[in-house]
C-alpha positions, 0 to 999 in steps of 0.5 A: 328273864320273866318278871316276878309278879306279886299283885297278879289278882289285882292285875287281872281285875284291872285288865277286866275293868280296862276291857269294859272301859273300852266298851266291851261287855266282857262278862263271859270273858271276865269269868274265864279270866277269874279262873286264870286268877284262881290258877295263879293264886294256887301257884304263888310261891312266897306271894310271887308268880312268874308268868313264864312259858311253862306257867302260861302253857299249863293254863292253856292245856285243854280241859276235860271235854273242852271243845277246840273252839272253847280252848281257842277262845280261852287262850286268846283271852290269856294272850290279850292279857299277856300283851296288856301286861307287857305294855305295862312294863312287865315281861311275861310269856305270850302264848301262841294262838290256837286256831279252831280248825273246825271253823275253817271247814265250815261250808254254808248250805244255800236253801232253794226258793222251793225249800224256803216256801216249804218251810214257811208253809210248814210254819203257817200250818202249825196247829193251835197249842193250848199251852203256847202261842207258837201258831201265831208267833212262828209265822211272823218270827220266821218271816222277820228272820228271813226278810230282815236278816236277824239273828235269833237272839236279836229277834227274840229280844225285840220289844214293841218300843223297838218297832216303828210300824209307820216307817216299817223299821226295827231297831236292833240293840246290842247286836253283834259286837254290841252294836245297834242298827236300823232294819227296814222291813219290806212292804209285804212284811210290814203288812204282816207285822202290822196285822200281828201287832193289831191282833196278838200284841194289841194289849201289850205295853211298849216294854213287852217282847214282840215274840213272847210266851203267853205269860209275856216272858221272853221266848228262849231258843231251847224252848223253840227247839223243843217245840219246833222239832215236834212241829217239823218232825213230819217234814223232810228238810235237807240234812245239810242244815245240821251244820249251820251255826246258830249265830246266823240269820234264817239259817240259825232258826233252821238249825234250831228247828231241824238240827 
């Protein structure tokens, strides 16, 4: 017999607070849980709702144009919430996980040394654009991604104060799973970065972004994608890169550039 619950909105809010207290950002997840709260409120009967199989599976049904991955993530959140409620003494139905089959079929593409050199040469040959500074930013950005194994979001979030050029290190804040780490540059990359800082960034303050637009604003991935396609369109690169996920390291920027 499943519990009849009167305070479902409060329980959802408490669950979100609980997750954040554990150290999770829980921003996107919180927005999803708010939709579940609205779903529950709409179906209250005399102020009561029973989180039984029919009720829970109803919310787990795929939305129009929703990807398998998004549905899987959404159901996973509801499953966690159900377990949370059961641990608090309620009796609710725990939905089954939906596995993202597409992710299981992912096959990475390994670039050859020749392909990497072609990509770097193409980056170095990007012409001057009056409305952007990609001709100076891209050569260094690509080498940081390639040499340090950063994700695109991590590289674009770097600020001058995160760079210790004397030690040749980058401090990455809020990386995967909201963790921070120290990354060491190779001597060659350190020299390239030093020159970049002494020329392009010589008048910048510690709180400014390393890879920024002329305005000083943080560069965005979508902008990079548009500019990169025009710059790389004349060159032939393996079509296999189109399957690379944009959460990877050098593969990510290659996906953005060529995908």
